[in-house]
N, C-alpha and C positions, 0 to 999 in steps of 0.2 A: 858412323864412327868405327874405326878399326881398332881392335884390341889385340895386343900381343898374347900369345898362348905359350905356356911352358910346354916343351916337348917331352913326352914320356915314351920310352920304348914300348911297343905293342905288347911284348911278353910281360913286362912289368905291370902295365896298365891292366891286362887281363887278370894277372894274379891279384892285384889290388881289388878289382871288382869282385872276383870270386870270394876273397876273404870278407869283403864288406857284406856281400849278399849272404854268405854263410852265417856271419855274425847276426845279421838281421833276422834270419830264419830261426836261429837259436833263441833270440830275444822273444820272438813271437810265440815260441812253444810249439805244440803239436800242429801239423798242417791242418788248415781248415778252421783255425780258431776264430777267424772273422768271416763268416759265410755271407758276404755281401753280394748276393745275386742280383743282376740288374741288366739294363740295356743302356748303351752309351755311344757317343760319337766323338772322334777327334778329327779336326779339320783345319785347313788353311785357306784364307781368303787370297785368291790369286791376284787381286787388284791391290790390296793394302799390304799383303804379307802377314797380316795378323794370324795367330794360331790360337786354337781353343779346344775345350773339351766340355761336353754337356752330358748329363746323366739323369735317369730316374730309377727309383728302386722302391720295393717294399722293405725298407730298412731305414732306421732313424739316422738322420744327418749324413746321408750318403756322400755329400760333397766334401766332407772333412777327411774322407779316406780315398775315394776313387779319383778325384780330379787333381791334376798337377800340371803346371805350365810355367814357363819362364820366358820373358821377352828375349828375342835374339837366339833362342835355343830350340824350343818346341813344346809339345804337350803330351801328356800320358794319361791313359785311363787304366787303372788296375782294379780288377774285380773278380767275381766268382768266389772261391775260397782265397780271399785276397791277402796278398803280401804288400803292405803299403810301401815297402822300401823300393819297389819297382819304380815308384814315382820319382823320388829324389835321386836314386842311382841312375835311372834312365836319363834324367836331365843332366846329371854330372857327365855321363858319357857323351851325350850329344854336344854339350858345351865344350868338351875336349876334342870335338871334331868328328866323332863317329856319326854315321847315318843312323836313322831310326832302326833300320834292319840290323845293323851291326850292334847297336846298343841292346836291342831286345835279345838277339842271339847270345850275347855275352852273359846276360842275366839268366836266361833260361838254362844255359850250360851249368851254372852254379846252383840251380834250384832243384833239390831232390823231389819237390812237390809240384813240379811244373805241369804235370798232367791235370792238376786241379785248378790251375790258374787260367784266367782270361785277361789278356793285356793288349793294349794297342798304343802305338807311339807314332808321332809325326814330328819331323824336324822342320826348321824354318825354310828349308829348300823344297818342301813338299814331298820328301821321301816318307813313305808310310810302311808300317809293319804291324802285324797283329798275330796273336796266338790264342787259340782256343784248345785247352787241354782235353784229352780224351775222357777225363773223369769229371768234366763240368756237367752239371745236371741238365738233362735235356728238358725242353728243346734248347739247343745251344748252337751258335754259329756266328759267322762273320762275313763281311764283304769288304775287301780292300779296293777302293776306287782311286781316281786321280785326285790327290790332295785331300783325301779323307779315308776314314775307316769306320764302319759301324759294326757293333758286336753286341751279343746278348746271350744270356743263359738263364735257365729256369723259367723259360717262357711258356705261354699257353700253347703256342704252336710254332711251326718252323718257317712261317712267312714274315716274321717280325723284322729281321735284318734286311730282307729284300724290300719291304715297305719303307724302311728307313732310308735305304740307298736311293730309291726312286724319289722320295720326297726331298731329300737334300739336293739332288741333281736338278729337280724340276722347280725348286723355289728360288726366287730372286731376292734381292735386298742384301742386308747386312749379314755378316757371318753369324751373329747371334740369332737372327730370324731364321736363317737356313738350318742351323743346328736344332733350334726349337721345333721347326717343322718336322725334322727327322724323328724327334722324340714323340711328338704328337701322332705321327703316322704309326709308330710302334704301338702306342696305347690304343689307337683306333682299331687295330686288327687283333687285339688280345692282350699284349703287354705281359708283364710279370704274372705268372700263374697265381701268386699269392695276393695280388692287388697292387696298391700304390700307397706311398707314404711320404717320400722326400724326393727332392730334385735339386740340381745345381748347374750353374754354367760359369766357366772361367775362360776369359779371353785376354791375351796379352799381345803387345806389339811385336811385329816381326823383327824389328831392330831395337836393340837395347840402347837407352840413353844413359845408362848408369844410374838412373833414378827409378827404382822398382815401383815406387808409389805413382809415378807418372806413366809408367809403361803398362800398368794393369788397367785394361780398358773396361772390363766387366768382371765382377766377382759376386755373384748372387747365389744365395742358398735358401731353399725352403726345407726346413729341418723336419717338420711334421705337419701334414696337412691332408685333408680328405681329397683334395684335388690339386696335387702339387704342380702339375704342368700349367693349369689355369692360373695358379698363383704366380708361377715363374713368369708366365707371359705378362701378367699385370706388373710385376716388378721390372721386367725388361722395358716395358713402355714407360714406367715411372722414371727409370734411370735415363732413358733417352730424353725424356722431357726435362729432367734436371740438367742434362748436358746443355740443352738450349738455355736454361736459366743461367748456368755458369757462363755461357757465351754472352748472354745479355749483361751480366755483371762486368765482364771484361770490356764490353762495348761502352758501358757507363764510365769505367775508369779511363777510357781513351777519349771520352767526350763524344762518342758516336751514338747520339740519342736515337737516330732512325734505326741503326743496327740493333740497339737494345730493344726498341719497340718490336722489331721483327722477331727477335729471338724470344722475348717474353710472350708475345702473342702466339707463337708456334707452340711453346710449352703449355700455355693455357688451353689451347685447342686440343692438345693431346690428352690432357688430364683436366677437364673442365670443372671437376668438383674440388680441385685442390685450392684451398684458400690462399696459401702463400703465393702461388703462381699468379692468382688474380691480383693480389695486393701489390706485388712488385711491378706487374704490368701497369696498374693504375699509377703507381709512383713514377714510372717512366713516362707515362702520358703527361703528367703534371710537369715533369722536367722538360718535356718537349713543348710546353706552352699550351697543351690541349686539356686544360682543366675540366672543361665541361664534358669531354669524352670520358674522363677518369671518374667523375662523380658517381655514375650508376654502378661502376665496378666497386668503388669503395662502399657504396650502400649495400651491395649484395654480400660483401665480406663482413661488414659491421653487423649485419643482421644475424649472422651465424655465431660470431665470436667477438665480444666487445673488447677483448684484449688488444685487437688491432687498432681500436680507437685510441687506447692508451699509448700505443707505440708511435702514432703519427707525430705528436709534438716533439718527440725525442730525435727525430731524423734531421731537421734542418741544421742543427749544430754540427753534424758530421758531414754535411754536404750531400747526403744521400737523397734528401728531398729538397728541391729548390722551390721554396714557397715563402712568401711574405706573410704577415699576420692576417690580412684579409683572406688570402688564399687558404691558410690553415683553418680559419673559421668556416670557410665555405665547405671544406672537406669534412670537418668535424660535425657540421650540421647534418650530414648524411647518416649519423649514428641514430639508432632507434630511440625514440623519446625526445628527439631534439626538435 
């Protein structure tokens, strides 16, 4: 979809950016009021065009300040002695047609505390820019690669960002998995000198549909955890599994029972301990006429939580479960004590 953009003379745009940034800095108060030291990555998937940002830090709720992204625009990581306005203002500039380098340069010019900032930006065309101020606490550094940038400050050593770069380039799979690999590589060689506390990942589509809720692919945060990256990995797996569940639901709506079985089965295999995934897989099997295959799954779910037993008789009226009275009795007979 192509969107018309209002044209603004470069001189006027630069003046507006400077004013907006100066206002933001005044609102924040003294430089360094939010010392969110961390390591992060901004990146673009060259196949899908999706863009994202991922981060870990020894700081509470790091994702609420560091990570910014907008479909069809780009992604920003703003950290060190952080000015959060780099996120929305950077996206504003890239939305107006500026490259990541141009957007970052415009904001740095207007920032009297730029030597204390660490910022990275990527636009949907794969242009990347990063800045590590001379007053960022060591060890601090960055690597700008093709379609990504890794950056870190207040690290235990100076090999962190190199390890992140190598891991991102060497890892296959989805953008989420590749960015997570970069974070895990950083932690494996030392990470934040203070330890670990929170992590986040935000991924959006490369092209905007005009529906932000549909364009946000992944938005996960671990606000406070002893092992934030391990928890983030668990959440990523869970979201990917639920995407298969959603696809299964869509298949049911279209009458594609075999497709629903495939999607529900995939989800269940990814998170085998999840009762809801097991339950709906069993429902899909019944709807496909494979009642006997569904019964052991129902039994395993009912044994853990009897509320699922209560739910079963409510489903036929909605068409969610296609089962006559004898079939219902057969399913309910799998409940403990029956």
